[in-house]
C-alpha positions as CSV (number, residue, x, y, z in Angstrom):
1,A,2.3,-119.5,1.0
2,G,6.0,-118.0,1.4
3,P,9.2,-118.3,-0.6
4,V,11.1,-121.6,-0.7
5,Q,14.3,-119.8,0.5
6,M,16.9,-122.1,-0.8
7,L,15.3,-122.8,-4.3
8,R,17.0,-120.4,-6.6
9,L,16.6,-122.1,-9.9
10,N,17.5,-120.2,-13.1
11,A,16.2,-121.5,-16.5
12,T,19.6,-120.7,-18.2
13,R,21.8,-122.8,-15.9
14,R,23.6,-125.7,-17.3
15,C,22.3,-128.0,-14.6
16,L,18.7,-127.7,-16.1
17,R,19.6,-129.7,-19.2
18,P,18.9,-133.5,-18.8
19,A,22.0,-135.5,-18.4
20,P,22.7,-139.1,-17.4
21,S,23.4,-139.6,-13.7
22,A,23.0,-135.8,-13.1
23,V,22.9,-136.2,-9.4
24,A,26.3,-138.0,-9.5
25,A,27.7,-135.2,-11.6
26,V,26.6,-132.6,-9.1
27,L,27.8,-134.4,-6.1
28,G,31.1,-135.1,-7.8
29,R,31.8,-131.4,-7.9
30,R,31.3,-130.8,-4.2
31,G,31.1,-132.5,-0.9
32,L,27.8,-133.3,0.8
33,A,26.1,-130.3,2.5
34,T,25.1,-129.9,6.1
35,F,21.8,-128.3,7.0
36,P,21.7,-126.7,10.5
37,Q,18.3,-126.3,12.0
38,I,18.2,-122.8,13.7
39,D,15.7,-121.7,16.3
40,P,14.6,-118.2,15.1
41,R,13.9,-117.1,18.7
42,T,17.5,-117.6,19.7
43,S,19.5,-118.1,16.5
44,K,20.9,-121.2,18.0
45,V,21.5,-124.5,16.1
46,F,19.4,-127.3,17.7
47,K,20.0,-130.1,15.1
48,E,21.9,-130.8,11.9
49,Y,20.9,-133.0,8.9
50,K,23.4,-134.3,6.3
51,E,22.7,-134.2,2.6
52,M,21.8,-137.5,1.1
53,S,24.3,-139.2,-1.2
54,Q,23.8,-140.1,-4.8
55,E,23.0,-143.6,-3.9
56,E,20.5,-142.6,-1.3
57,V,18.6,-140.4,-3.7
58,E,18.7,-142.3,-6.9
59,G,19.5,-145.9,-5.9
60,R,17.2,-146.1,-2.9
61,S,14.7,-143.2,-2.7
62,I,13.6,-142.8,-6.3
63,V,13.8,-146.4,-7.2
64,G,12.2,-147.4,-3.9
65,A,9.4,-145.0,-4.5
66,Q,8.7,-146.5,-8.0
67,A,8.6,-150.0,-6.5
68,A,6.2,-148.9,-3.8
69,F,4.0,-147.2,-6.5
70,Q,3.8,-150.4,-8.5
71,E,2.3,-152.1,-5.5
72,W,0.2,-149.2,-4.3
73,R,-1.4,-148.4,-7.6
74,H,-3.1,-151.8,-7.8
75,V,-4.7,-151.4,-4.3
76,P,-8.4,-150.4,-4.8
77,P,-9.0,-146.7,-4.3
78,L,-11.4,-147.3,-1.4
79,D,-8.7,-149.4,0.4
80,R,-6.1,-146.9,-0.3
81,I,-8.3,-144.2,1.2
82,R,-9.1,-146.3,4.3
83,T,-5.3,-147.0,4.7
84,M,-4.5,-143.3,4.7
85,S,-7.5,-142.3,6.8
86,V,-5.7,-143.6,9.9
87,A,-3.3,-140.6,9.6
88,A,-6.0,-138.3,11.0
89,E,-6.0,-140.0,14.5
90,R,-2.2,-140.0,14.5
91,L,-1.9,-136.4,13.6
92,R,-4.2,-135.5,16.5
93,A,-2.2,-137.6,18.9
94,S,1.1,-136.0,17.8
95,A,-0.3,-132.3,17.6
96,D,1.5,-131.1,20.7
97,T,4.8,-132.5,19.8
98,A,4.6,-131.4,16.2
99,A,3.6,-127.8,17.3
100,E,6.8,-127.6,19.4
101,L,8.9,-128.7,16.5
102,I,7.3,-126.1,14.2
103,N,8.0,-123.5,16.8
104,R,11.7,-124.4,16.9
105,E,12.0,-124.6,13.2
106,M,10.4,-121.5,12.0
107,G,9.1,-119.6,15.1
108,K,5.3,-120.0,14.7
109,P,3.5,-119.7,18.1
110,V,2.9,-123.0,19.6
111,A,-0.9,-122.7,19.6
112,Q,-0.9,-121.7,15.9
113,G,1.3,-124.7,15.2
114,K,-1.1,-127.0,16.9
115,A,-4.0,-125.6,15.1
116,E,-2.1,-126.3,11.8
117,V,-1.6,-130.0,12.7
118,L,-5.2,-130.4,13.7
119,K,-6.3,-128.8,10.4
120,C,-4.2,-131.5,8.7
121,A,-6.3,-134.1,10.5
122,Y,-9.4,-132.5,9.3
123,L,-8.2,-132.6,5.8
124,V,-7.5,-136.4,6.1
125,D,-11.0,-136.9,7.5
126,W,-12.5,-134.9,4.6
127,Y,-10.7,-136.9,1.9
128,A,-11.6,-140.2,3.8
129,Q,-15.3,-139.2,3.6
130,H,-15.3,-137.8,0.0
131,G,-12.2,-139.3,-1.8
132,G,-14.0,-142.4,-2.9
133,K,-16.7,-140.5,-4.8
134,I,-14.1,-138.2,-6.4
135,L,-12.0,-141.2,-7.7
136,K,-15.0,-143.2,-8.9
137,D,-15.3,-143.9,-12.5
138,K,-17.6,-141.5,-14.2
139,E,-20.0,-142.8,-16.9
140,Y,-20.8,-140.9,-20.1
141,P,-23.3,-141.6,-22.7
142,P,-21.9,-144.4,-25.0
143,L,-20.6,-143.5,-28.4
144,P,-22.8,-144.8,-31.2
145,G,-22.3,-148.5,-31.6
146,F,-20.6,-148.8,-28.2
147,R,-21.9,-150.5,-25.1
148,K,-20.3,-148.1,-22.6
149,S,-18.1,-145.0,-22.3
150,F,-16.6,-143.8,-19.1
151,V,-13.6,-141.9,-17.5
152,T,-11.3,-143.6,-15.0
153,Y,-8.8,-141.8,-12.9
154,Q,-5.5,-143.6,-12.8
155,P,-2.3,-142.5,-10.9
156,L,0.6,-141.0,-12.8
157,G,3.5,-142.5,-10.6
158,V,6.1,-140.8,-8.6
159,I,5.5,-137.1,-7.9
160,L,8.0,-134.6,-6.6
161,S,6.8,-132.3,-3.8
162,I,8.7,-129.1,-3.1
163,M,7.3,-127.4,-0.1
164,P,8.0,-124.3,2.0
165,W,8.6,-123.5,5.6
166,N,5.8,-121.3,6.6
167,F,3.2,-124.1,7.1
168,P,5.7,-126.9,7.4
169,I,3.3,-129.8,8.1
170,W,0.0,-128.4,6.5
171,Q,1.7,-127.7,3.1
172,V,3.0,-131.3,3.0
173,I,-0.2,-133.0,4.1
174,R,-2.4,-130.9,1.8
175,M,-0.4,-132.0,-1.2
176,C,0.5,-135.6,-0.3
177,V,-2.6,-137.1,1.2
178,P,-4.9,-136.6,-1.8
179,T,-2.0,-137.5,-4.1
180,L,-1.2,-140.7,-2.3
181,M,-4.9,-141.7,-2.0
182,A,-5.1,-141.3,-5.8
183,G,-2.5,-144.0,-6.1
184,N,0.8,-142.1,-6.5
185,A,4.0,-142.1,-4.6
186,V,5.6,-138.9,-3.4
187,L,9.2,-137.7,-2.9
188,L,9.3,-134.6,-0.6
189,K,12.0,-131.9,-0.8
190,H,11.2,-129.7,2.1
191,A,12.7,-126.3,3.0
192,P,16.1,-126.8,4.5
193,N,15.1,-125.5,7.9
194,C,12.2,-127.9,8.1
195,F,13.8,-131.3,7.6
196,G,12.4,-132.2,11.1
197,S,8.9,-131.7,9.9
198,A,9.7,-133.6,6.7
199,E,10.9,-136.6,8.9
200,L,7.8,-136.3,11.1
201,C,5.5,-136.6,8.0
202,E,7.6,-139.5,6.6
203,D,7.4,-141.4,9.8
204,L,3.6,-140.7,10.0
205,I,2.7,-142.0,6.5
206,N,5.2,-144.8,6.2
207,G,4.0,-146.0,9.7
208,L,0.5,-146.5,8.5
209,P,-0.4,-150.2,8.3
210,G,-0.8,-151.2,4.6
211,V,1.5,-148.5,3.2
212,P,4.3,-149.9,1.1
213,K,7.8,-149.1,2.2
214,G,9.2,-146.1,0.4
215,L,5.8,-144.8,-0.9
216,F,6.5,-141.4,0.8
217,K,10.2,-140.4,1.2
218,S,11.7,-137.1,2.4
219,L,14.8,-136.1,0.4
220,V,17.5,-134.4,2.4
221,I,19.1,-132.6,-0.6
222,D,20.5,-129.2,-1.6
223,V,19.3,-127.0,-4.4
224,P,21.4,-128.5,-7.2
225,Q,19.9,-131.8,-6.8
226,V,16.3,-130.7,-7.1
227,N,16.4,-130.2,-10.9
228,H,18.0,-133.6,-11.5
229,V,15.4,-135.4,-9.4
230,L,12.7,-133.8,-11.6
231,E,14.6,-134.9,-14.7
232,H,14.7,-138.5,-13.6
233,K,12.6,-140.7,-15.9
234,I,10.8,-142.3,-13.0
235,V,9.4,-138.9,-11.7
236,Q,6.2,-138.0,-13.5
237,G,5.3,-134.5,-12.1
238,V,6.0,-131.9,-9.5
239,A,4.0,-129.8,-7.0
240,L,5.7,-126.6,-5.6
241,T,4.6,-124.1,-3.1
242,G,7.0,-121.2,-2.9
243,S,8.2,-118.0,-4.5
244,E,7.3,-116.7,-8.0
245,S,10.9,-117.1,-9.2
246,A,11.0,-120.6,-8.1
247,G,7.6,-121.4,-9.5
248,R,8.5,-120.0,-12.9
249,A,11.7,-122.0,-13.0
250,V,10.1,-125.3,-11.9
251,A,7.1,-124.9,-14.1
252,A,9.4,-124.1,-17.2
253,K,11.5,-127.0,-16.4
254,A,8.6,-129.4,-16.0
255,G,7.1,-128.1,-19.2
256,G,10.3,-128.8,-21.1
257,L,10.2,-132.3,-19.8
258,L,6.4,-132.6,-20.5
259,K,5.7,-133.4,-16.9
260,K,2.7,-132.1,-14.9
261,A,3.4,-129.2,-12.7
262,V,1.2,-127.5,-9.9
263,V,2.7,-124.4,-8.5
264,E,1.1,-122.3,-5.7
265,L,3.0,-119.1,-5.5
266,G,2.9,-115.6,-3.9
267,G,0.2,-113.1,-3.5
268,C,-0.4,-109.5,-3.0
269,D,-4.0,-109.8,-1.9
270,A,-6.2,-106.8,-1.6
271,Y,-9.3,-106.4,0.5
272,A,-11.7,-103.6,-0.7
273,I,-13.2,-101.8,2.3
274,L,-16.3,-100.0,0.8
275,A,-17.9,-96.9,2.2
276,D,-20.8,-99.0,3.8
277,A,-18.5,-101.7,5.3
278,D,-18.7,-102.7,9.0
279,L,-15.3,-101.1,9.8
280,D,-15.0,-103.1,13.1
281,Q,-15.4,-106.3,11.2
282,A,-13.1,-105.3,8.4
283,A,-10.4,-104.1,10.7
284,E,-10.5,-107.3,12.8
285,A,-10.3,-109.4,9.6
286,V,-7.3,-107.4,8.2
287,V,-5.3,-107.3,11.4
288,S,-5.9,-110.9,12.4
289,A,-5.1,-112.3,9.0
290,R,-2.0,-110.1,8.6
291,V,-0.3,-110.9,11.9
292,L,-1.2,-114.7,11.7
293,N,2.1,-116.6,11.4
294,S,3.8,-113.3,11.7
295,G,2.6,-112.2,8.3
296,Q,4.2,-115.1,6.6
297,V,1.1,-116.2,4.7
298,C,0.7,-116.1,0.9
299,S,-3.1,-115.4,1.1
300,A,-3.0,-112.7,3.8
301,P,-4.3,-109.3,2.9
302,K,-1.2,-107.4,2.0
303,R,-3.2,-104.3,0.9
304,A,-6.3,-102.9,2.5
305,I,-7.9,-100.6,-0.1
306,V,-10.3,-98.3,1.7
307,D,-12.9,-95.8,0.5
308,K,-11.6,-92.3,1.3
309,T,-14.8,-91.4,3.2
310,V,-14.0,-94.1,5.9
311,K,-10.2,-94.2,5.7
312,A,-9.4,-92.3,8.9
313,A,-12.0,-94.3,10.9
314,F,-10.6,-97.5,9.5
315,E,-7.0,-96.6,10.4
316,Q,-8.1,-96.0,14.0
317,K,-9.9,-99.3,14.1
318,V,-6.8,-101.0,12.7
319,L,-4.6,-99.5,15.4
320,E,-7.0,-100.4,18.2
321,K,-7.2,-104.1,16.9
322,L,-3.4,-104.3,16.5
323,A,-2.8,-103.1,20.1
324,Q,-4.7,-106.1,21.4
325,K,-2.5,-108.7,19.7
326,Q,0.1,-110.4,21.8
327,Y,3.7,-111.6,21.1
328,G,3.9,-115.3,21.6
329,S,0.3,-116.1,20.8
330,D,-0.8,-113.9,18.0
331,F,2.6,-113.5,16.3
332,G,6.3,-114.4,16.9
333,P,9.6,-113.8,15.1
334,L,10.2,-114.2,11.5
335,V,11.7,-117.3,10.2
336,H,15.3,-116.0,10.1
337,S,17.3,-112.8,10.3
338,R,17.4,-112.5,6.5
339,A,13.6,-112.3,6.3
340,R,13.7,-109.6,8.9
341,E,16.2,-107.7,6.8
342,D,14.1,-108.1,3.7
343,V,10.9,-106.8,5.4
344,A,12.7,-103.9,7.0
345,K,14.1,-102.9,3.6
346,Q,10.7,-103.0,2.0
347,V,9.2,-100.9,4.7
348,K,11.9,-98.4,4.6
349,E,11.7,-98.1,0.8
350,S,7.9,-97.6,1.1
351,Q,8.4,-94.8,3.6
352,E,11.0,-93.2,1.3
353,Q,8.5,-93.4,-1.5
354,G,5.9,-91.5,0.6
355,A,4.0,-94.0,2.7
356,K,3.4,-93.0,6.3
357,L,4.2,-95.2,9.3
358,L,1.3,-95.4,11.8
359,A,2.7,-98.3,14.0
360,G,5.6,-100.7,14.3
361,G,8.5,-100.4,11.9
362,A,12.1,-101.6,12.2
363,D,12.8,-99.6,15.3
364,A,9.9,-100.8,17.3
365,R,10.6,-102.4,20.7
366,V,11.7,-106.0,20.7
367,P,9.7,-108.2,23.1
368,A,11.4,-109.6,26.2
369,G,12.8,-113.0,25.6
370,E,13.3,-112.5,21.9
371,S,17.1,-112.8,21.3
372,G,17.4,-114.3,17.9
373,G,17.5,-111.1,15.8
374,C,14.4,-112.2,13.7
375,F,11.7,-110.2,15.2
376,F,9.8,-107.5,13.1
377,A,6.9,-105.8,14.9
378,P,3.5,-105.7,13.4
379,T,3.5,-102.6,11.2
380,V,0.9,-100.3,9.7
381,L,1.7,-98.1,6.6
382,T,-0.9,-95.7,5.2
383,D,-1.1,-93.5,2.1
384,V,0.4,-96.3,0.1
385,K,0.1,-95.9,-3.7
386,P,0.8,-97.8,-6.9
387,G,4.5,-97.7,-7.6
388,M,5.5,-98.1,-4.0
389,T,7.1,-101.2,-2.7
390,A,4.3,-101.9,-0.2
391,F,1.8,-101.7,-3.1
392,D,3.6,-103.6,-5.9
393,K,5.6,-106.2,-4.0
394,E,4.6,-109.1,-1.6
395,I,5.9,-108.2,1.8
396,F,6.3,-111.5,3.7
397,G,5.9,-110.1,7.2
398,P,3.3,-108.5,9.4
399,V,2.9,-105.3,7.5
400,I,-0.5,-103.8,6.7
401,S,-0.6,-101.4,3.8
402,I,-3.6,-99.0,3.7
403,V,-4.5,-97.6,0.3
404,E,-7.0,-94.8,-0.3
405,A,-9.7,-95.3,-3.0
406,E,-11.8,-92.5,-4.5
407,D,-14.9,-94.8,-4.7
408,E,-16.1,-98.3,-5.2
409,K,-15.0,-98.4,-8.9
410,H,-11.5,-97.1,-8.0
411,A,-11.2,-99.7,-5.1
412,I,-11.8,-102.6,-7.5
413,E,-9.3,-101.1,-10.0
414,L,-6.7,-100.8,-7.3
415,A,-7.3,-104.3,-6.1
416,N,-6.7,-105.7,-9.6
417,T,-3.6,-103.5,-10.1
418,S,-1.2,-106.4,-9.3
419,H,0.4,-109.1,-11.4
420,Y,-0.6,-111.6,-8.6
421,G,-4.1,-113.1,-8.2
422,L,-4.3,-115.5,-5.3
423,G,-7.1,-114.2,-3.1
424,G,-9.1,-111.1,-2.5
425,G,-11.9,-109.8,-0.4
426,V,-14.6,-107.2,-0.3
427,F,-16.3,-105.7,2.8
428,T,-19.7,-104.2,2.4
429,K,-23.2,-104.4,4.2
430,D,-24.8,-104.9,0.8
431,L,-24.3,-108.7,0.4
432,A,-25.7,-108.9,-3.1
433,K,-23.2,-106.2,-4.3
434,G,-20.4,-107.9,-2.4
435,E,-21.1,-111.2,-4.0
436,S,-21.3,-109.6,-7.4
437,I,-17.9,-107.9,-7.0
438,A,-16.4,-111.1,-5.8
439,V,-17.7,-113.1,-8.8
440,K,-17.3,-110.7,-11.5
441,D,-14.8,-108.0,-10.7
442,L,-11.9,-109.3,-8.5
443,E,-9.1,-110.9,-10.4
444,A,-8.3,-113.8,-8.0
445,G,-8.5,-117.5,-7.6
446,M,-10.5,-117.0,-4.3
447,S,-12.7,-114.1,-3.3
448,F,-14.4,-113.7,0.1
449,V,-17.1,-111.4,1.2
450,N,-16.8,-109.9,4.7
451,D,-14.2,-112.3,6.0
452,T,-10.6,-113.4,5.5
453,V,-9.4,-115.7,2.7
454,R,-8.4,-119.1,4.0
455,S,-7.9,-122.6,2.8
456,D,-10.2,-125.4,3.5
457,P,-10.1,-129.1,2.3
458,S,-13.6,-128.8,0.9
459,L,-12.8,-125.9,-1.5
460,P,-10.1,-125.5,-4.3
461,F,-7.1,-123.3,-3.3
462,G,-5.0,-121.6,-5.9
463,G,-4.7,-118.4,-7.9
464,V,-4.4,-116.8,-11.3
465,K,-1.8,-114.6,-13.0
466,A,1.6,-114.9,-11.3
467,S,0.1,-116.6,-8.2
468,G,0.3,-120.1,-9.8
469,L,-1.0,-122.9,-11.8
470,G,-3.4,-125.6,-10.8
471,R,-5.4,-126.2,-7.5
472,E,-5.0,-127.9,-4.2
473,C,-7.7,-129.2,-1.9
474,A,-11.2,-130.5,-2.7
475,A,-11.8,-132.8,-5.8
476,F,-9.5,-130.5,-8.0
477,G,-6.5,-131.2,-5.7
478,M,-7.0,-134.9,-5.7
479,L,-7.2,-135.1,-9.5
480,E,-4.2,-132.9,-10.4
481,F,-1.8,-135.9,-10.6
482,V,-4.0,-138.6,-12.3
483,N,-4.4,-139.8,-15.9
484,V,-8.0,-138.8,-16.8
485,K,-8.4,-141.9,-18.9
486,T,-11.3,-142.3,-21.5
487,I,-12.5,-145.9,-21.9
488,C,-15.0,-147.0,-24.6
489,V,-16.2,-150.6,-25.0
490,K,-17.6,-151.8,-28.3
491,K,-20.8,-153.9,-28.4
C-alpha cells in the first residue's frame, strides 16, 4: 500500500481537538477547494471535482449514512450478504471501463488495472460464500446456572474509510465489502487524484437492489475536513491505508476519541535469498513484484538480501529478468512528478552513500509516448547496507535494492533490521527450513516461502511494527468493525 499523498495530519495541530461544527469552522476560514484529476502520462487535467460544502458533508452525507445504517443493521446478515454479492457480476461487467479510469488517474497499465477490478469481484464472491459462517453467532459452554452463552457480531455504525491511490478500486472494495456485509455504513475519503474511482465505487454499491440510499458515500473533501469527520459523534471508527505518518496521526486521533482504528501502512519488505535457492525463481519473483504497478506497492520486496556466495549470479539473473519487462504492460509512469522526484532523490542519496547502480536510475531513457514527466525507469542498486536510504526507507517506486549477507543467520538478521514489518519472504530448496524461518524468524505480518507476498481475500492481510494495526481480508477483516457481544441467558 502507498502514501495517502494529501493526508498530512499532525497530532499537535489545533484542528485535532473536538469542536462543535468543526467542519463549518474549517470551511469558514477558506473557500471550497478544487481537485484536478491529472493524467500522469501527459500531466494534463482531464476532470475536476469541487469540494463538498459543510451541508453536503454533515447535513446529508454523515446524517444520511446514519439513517441508512439504522435500516441496514436490521437486515439479516445472510440477506445483506446476498444483496452485496451482486457487486461481483457488476464489477466484472465494468472491468474494462474501470481499468481505463485507473490508468488515467494514476498511470497503472490497463491490463493491471483490469486485473485489479477482477480481483475485487473475486473478493465479493469469497465473502458471499463464507461471510454467513463468519458472522454466525458462536455458541460457548453455558455459565453455571445459565441456559446458554454465545457471542454475536453486531455492527458498530458509520465507519470512515481513508484510502490511497495505488490500488484505487481494490483498496476501497477490500475494506468496504466485508464492512458493509457486517451491517455497517461507510464514508469514503479517497486520495484526491482518485475521486473518479470513488465515484465509480459509490455508484456500484448504491446501485445494488436492496442497499439503502446513502449507505456508502464518497466524500469529496480536503485534508482539514478529515479530522472533523472522524470527530463527528455519528462516526464510530476509521480504516486507513496510507503512509506511516498518516497512520500514526489517524490512529492517535481515533485513540483519543476511543474509536476503533485499522491502519495498513508502509513496508520495507525483505526477501532472504539463501545459498541453496533457485536463483531463477527468486529473481523472477523479486523483479516481477518490484515492477508491478511501477513499484508503488506496499508489500513489494524493497530489499533482496542475498547470500554472498550467490550474490553475483543473482544480480545477473535480476538484470536478465528486468530486461524482459516492457513499458506499458509491466510498468508505467509513477503517479505524479513529485513521486518521481522523491524516488530519484532516494536513489541518488543511496548512491552517494555507497550503493552501486546496476540498471536504470534517474538518467535512464524515457519511453516513447511518455510526456508527463512522471516516469522513473526500473532500477537496480547493489551493495546496499544498513544506514543507506535504500535499506532504511521505503522507496515507493520500481527500485530493487540488493544486500549482501554473510550467511543464513545474517540474512535473517538483516531482513529484520527494519522498523517496518508488513511482509517478508525466504527462498530456499529446503522447504522445511524455509517454513521454519517464515514461521519463527521473520518479523512480519505475512511470510511467503519461494514466492512473492500478495493479498488474497481468503487470508488476513496486515503487518506488525510500524506497518500498521489490525487486518483486512478473511474473517479477521470482516470482524474488525463489529461489536463482539457476549450474550448469556439464565435458566
